[in-house]
C-alpha positions as CSV (number, residue, x, y, z in Angstrom):
1,M,234.2,-76.7,-10.9
2,E,231.3,-79.0,-10.0
3,M,229.8,-78.5,-13.4
4,E,233.0,-79.5,-15.1
5,D,233.3,-82.7,-12.9
6,D,229.6,-83.4,-13.7
7,F,230.3,-83.0,-17.4
8,K,233.3,-85.3,-17.4
9,Q,231.3,-88.1,-15.8
10,K,228.7,-88.2,-18.5
11,P,229.4,-90.2,-21.7
12,Q,230.7,-88.0,-24.4
13,V,228.8,-87.9,-27.7
14,L,231.3,-85.7,-29.5
15,T,234.8,-86.6,-30.4
16,K,237.8,-84.6,-29.1
17,T,238.1,-82.8,-32.4
18,E,234.4,-82.0,-32.6
19,R,234.5,-80.7,-29.1
20,A,237.5,-78.5,-29.9
21,V,235.8,-77.1,-32.9
22,F,232.6,-76.3,-30.9
23,D,234.7,-74.7,-28.2
24,A,236.5,-72.5,-30.7
25,V,233.3,-71.4,-32.4
26,A,231.6,-70.7,-29.1
27,D,234.5,-68.5,-28.0
28,S,234.6,-66.6,-31.3
29,I,232.5,-63.7,-32.6
30,S,232.3,-65.1,-36.1
31,I,233.0,-68.3,-38.1
32,K,235.9,-66.4,-39.8
33,E,237.5,-65.8,-36.4
34,A,236.9,-69.4,-35.3
35,A,238.5,-70.7,-38.6
36,A,241.5,-68.5,-37.9
37,K,241.9,-69.9,-34.4
38,L,241.7,-73.4,-35.7
39,K,244.0,-72.6,-38.7
40,V,241.5,-73.9,-41.3
41,S,239.6,-72.1,-44.0
42,V,236.1,-70.8,-43.5
43,Q,234.8,-73.3,-46.1
44,D,236.5,-76.2,-44.2
45,L,234.6,-75.2,-41.1
46,Y,231.3,-75.0,-42.9
47,N,232.0,-78.4,-44.4
48,F,232.8,-79.8,-41.0
49,F,229.4,-78.7,-39.6
50,Y,227.7,-80.1,-42.7
51,N,229.3,-83.5,-42.3
52,L,228.6,-83.4,-38.6
53,R,224.9,-82.8,-39.2
54,K,224.9,-85.8,-41.7
55,K,226.7,-88.0,-39.1
56,Y,224.3,-87.4,-36.3
57,Y,221.1,-87.2,-38.5
58,R,220.5,-90.9,-38.3
59,R,221.0,-91.0,-34.5
60,R,218.5,-88.2,-34.2
61,Q,215.9,-90.1,-36.3
62,W,216.2,-93.0,-33.8
63,V,215.7,-90.7,-30.9
64,N,212.6,-89.1,-32.5
65,T,211.2,-92.6,-33.2
66,V,211.7,-93.7,-29.6
67,I,210.0,-90.5,-28.3
68,A,207.1,-91.0,-30.7
69,Q,206.6,-94.7,-29.6
70,K,206.8,-93.7,-25.9
71,K,203.8,-91.5,-26.4
72,R,201.7,-94.4,-27.6
73,G,201.2,-96.0,-24.2
74,K,202.5,-96.9,-20.7
75,V,203.9,-100.3,-21.7
76,L,206.0,-98.9,-24.5
77,R,207.1,-96.0,-22.3
78,R,208.3,-98.4,-19.7
79,A,210.0,-100.7,-22.2
80,L,211.9,-97.9,-24.0
81,T,213.0,-96.1,-20.8
82,D,216.3,-97.0,-19.2
83,R,216.2,-97.5,-15.4
84,E,218.2,-94.4,-14.7
85,H,215.4,-92.2,-16.1
86,A,212.5,-94.4,-15.0
87,S,211.5,-92.2,-12.0
88,L,211.2,-89.1,-14.2
89,E,209.1,-91.1,-16.7
90,Q,206.9,-92.2,-13.8
91,V,206.4,-88.6,-12.8
92,I,205.4,-87.6,-16.3
93,E,203.1,-90.6,-16.6
94,D,201.4,-89.7,-13.3
95,K,200.9,-86.1,-14.4
96,E,199.3,-87.3,-17.7
97,D,197.0,-89.6,-15.8
98,R,195.9,-86.8,-13.5
99,E,195.3,-84.5,-16.4
100,K,193.2,-87.2,-18.1
101,E,191.2,-87.9,-14.9
102,F,190.6,-84.1,-14.5
103,M,189.3,-83.8,-18.1
104,E,186.9,-86.7,-17.6
105,F,185.8,-85.2,-14.3
106,T,185.0,-81.8,-15.9
107,K,183.2,-83.5,-18.8
108,R,181.0,-85.4,-16.2
109,Q,180.3,-82.2,-14.4
110,E,179.3,-80.4,-17.6
111,R,177.0,-83.3,-18.5
112,D,175.4,-83.3,-15.1
113,Q,174.8,-79.5,-15.3
114,Q,173.2,-79.9,-18.8
115,E,170.9,-82.7,-17.5
116,E,169.8,-80.5,-14.5
117,A,168.9,-77.6,-16.8
């Protein structure tokens, strides 16, 4: 019940029709069975998924671009992150900083050991 309430509060990306089709396919054993439940042909169902992929392809390209730009530096990461997810981004950033510091530390230790030898 809590999960359903949580789901209802989040903004919906899919339309009601798209959600109904996904639900029917998820509850079916095959595409053929899902098409029968929805009272459409199998080819219509395949066309629906093809058109859906095309519809959301551009949106996904934008998401990939934002993710790639966030990896370029802290300032871009902060600028492209909404405030709701900022704390998570800070945790990731801190982890990356610690990993970087650890790598530098181990390199210094290796260098010092080579100089001693």
